[in-house]
C-alpha positions in Angstrom: -5.6 196.4 154.9 -5.5 198.5 151.7 -3.8 201.4 153.5 -1.1 199.0 154.7 -0.5 197.9 151.1 -0.3 201.5 150.1 2.4 202.1 152.6 4.3 199.0 151.4 4.0 200.1 147.8 5.2 203.6 148.6 8.2 202.3 150.6 9.2 200.1 147.7 9.4 203.3 145.6 11.4 205.1 148.2 8.5 207.3 149.3 8.1 207.6 153.1 4.6 208.6 154.3 4.9 210.6 157.6 1.6 209.1 159.0 2.5 205.5 158.3 3.6 204.6 161.9 0.6 206.3 163.5 -1.9 204.6 161.3 -0.2 201.2 161.5 -0.5 201.6 165.3 -4.3 202.4 164.9 -4.7 199.3 162.7 -2.9 197.1 165.2 -5.2 198.4 168.0 -8.3 197.8 165.8 -7.2 194.2 165.4 -7.5 193.8 169.2 -11.1 194.9 169.3 -13.4 192.0 170.2 -16.3 193.4 168.1 -17.5 190.6 165.8 -16.9 192.8 162.8 -13.3 193.2 163.6 -12.4 190.0 165.4 -9.0 188.8 164.3 -6.9 186.0 165.7 -3.9 187.3 167.7 -1.5 185.4 165.4 -2.8 187.6 162.5 -1.7 190.8 164.4 1.8 189.3 164.9 1.9 188.2 161.2 1.2 191.9 160.2 3.9 193.1 162.7 6.4 190.7 161.1 5.8 192.3 157.7 6.6 195.8 159.1 10.1 197.2 158.9 12.1 197.0 162.1 12.0 200.8 162.4 8.2 200.8 162.2 7.9 198.0 164.8 10.0 200.0 167.2 7.9 203.1 167.2 5.9 204.1 170.3 2.6 203.6 168.5 3.4 200.0 167.6 5.0 199.2 170.9 1.9 200.5 172.7 -0.3 198.2 170.6 1.9 195.3 171.4 1.9 196.1 175.1 -1.9 196.2 175.0 -2.1 192.9 173.0 0.1 191.2 175.6 -2.5 192.1 178.3 -5.5 190.6 176.5 -6.2 186.9 177.3 -6.3 184.6 174.3 
């Protein structure tokens, strides 16, 4: 979560981090892991997606994570 806050802070300062989209995609996939140490309610994933910029939400990395999330039974 700290890395996401870092990306948000940088964006507010006008600094774009080239790896943001890739790592936000990894983070979204990690949230789908059913391991007890990572278990997160699906609504939390969508809450995090809502906080991303539209541009970030439309990247292949994030779209893939959303496609995978839609296949997982709740």
